[in-house]
C-alpha positions in Angstrom: -1.7 11.9 36.5 -0.6 8.8 38.4 -0.5 5.2 37.1 -3.8 4.3 38.6 -5.5 7.3 36.9 -3.8 6.4 33.6 -5.0 2.8 33.9 -8.6 3.9 34.8 -8.7 6.4 31.9 -7.5 3.7 29.5 -10.0 1.3 30.8 -12.9 3.8 30.5 -11.9 4.8 27.0 -11.3 1.3 25.9 -14.8 0.3 27.1 -16.4 3.3 25.5 -14.7 2.4 22.2 -16.8 -0.7 22.0 -19.9 -0.1 23.9 -21.9 1.4 21.0 -21.2 -1.3 18.4 -24.1 -3.5 17.3 -24.2 -7.1 16.2 -24.7 -6.4 12.5 -21.7 -4.1 12.4 -19.5 -6.8 14.0 -20.9 -9.6 11.8 -20.3 -7.5 8.7 -16.7 -7.1 9.7 -15.9 -10.7 10.7 -14.2 -11.4 7.4 -11.4 -9.0 8.4 -10.4 -11.3 11.3 -11.4 -14.9 10.2 -12.6 -17.1 7.5 -16.1 -18.5 7.5 -17.7 -20.4 9.1 -17.4 -18.0 12.0 -17.4 -19.1 15.6 -18.3 -17.0 18.7 -14.6 -16.6 19.3 -14.2 -15.1 15.9 -17.0 -12.7 16.6 -15.5 -11.7 19.9 -12.1 -11.2 18.3 -13.8 -9.1 15.6 -15.4 -7.0 18.2 -12.1 -6.4 20.0 -10.4 -5.5 16.7 -13.1 -3.0 15.8 -13.1 -1.5 19.3 -9.3 -1.2 19.2 -9.6 0.6 15.9 -12.3 2.9 17.4 -10.1 3.7 20.3 -7.1 4.6 18.1 -9.3 6.8 15.9 -10.7 8.6 19.0 -7.1 9.8 19.8 -7.6 12.3 17.0 -10.3 14.2 18.9 -10.7 16.3 22.0 -10.2 15.8 24.8 -7.7 13.0 24.1 -4.8 15.4 23.3 -5.1 16.8 26.8 -4.6 13.3 28.3 -1.7 12.6 26.0 -0.1 15.9 26.9 -0.4 15.3 30.6 1.2 11.8 30.3 4.0 13.1 28.0 4.8 15.9 30.5 5.3 13.5 33.3 9.1 13.3 32.8 10.6 10.0 33.9 7.1 8.7 34.7 5.8 9.0 31.1 6.6 5.5 29.9 5.0 3.9 32.9 1.9 6.1 32.5 1.6 5.1 28.8 2.0 1.4 29.7 -0.8 1.6 32.3 -3.0 3.5 29.9 -2.6 0.9 27.2 -3.1 -1.9 29.7 -6.4 -0.2 30.8 -7.5 0.1 27.2 -7.1 -3.6 26.6 -9.0 -4.4 29.8 -11.8 -2.0 28.9 -12.1 -3.5 25.4 -12.2 -7.0 26.8 -14.9 -6.0 29.3 -17.0 -4.4 26.5 -16.5 -7.5 24.4 -17.6 -9.8 27.2 -20.7 -7.7 27.8 -21.4 -7.6 24.0 -21.2 -11.4 23.7 -23.5 -11.9 26.7 -26.0 -9.4 25.4 -26.0 -11.1 22.0 -25.8 -14.7 23.1 -29.3 -15.6 21.8 -28.8 -13.9 18.4 -25.4 -15.6 17.9 -26.9 -19.0 18.7 -29.8 -18.3 16.3 -27.2 -17.4 13.7 -25.6 -20.9 14.2 -22.4 -19.7 15.8 -20.9 -22.0 18.4 
């Protein structure tokens, strides 16, 4: 695995960690991130928090251990691969959060969130 592959893998898995969340799930968890009244920024931050948690939990299941093993076996390139992977995860989660906010814009406005 090279750094681009590690980044792309992280980006894909980060995106997938958030893509299946729904608005109700995020609104129900907003109290973990902010105090009411909530803003759209709070909802996006909550989404990112939950997606990051999902991505961390996914590391317990196959095939993730194969990815980790491959990065750990890269010798002096290991640290760089992990950095690129983590960077990709963050980008993927932000991308999923952006899509989520766009897809739920009307519902958030109807809920009085600005």
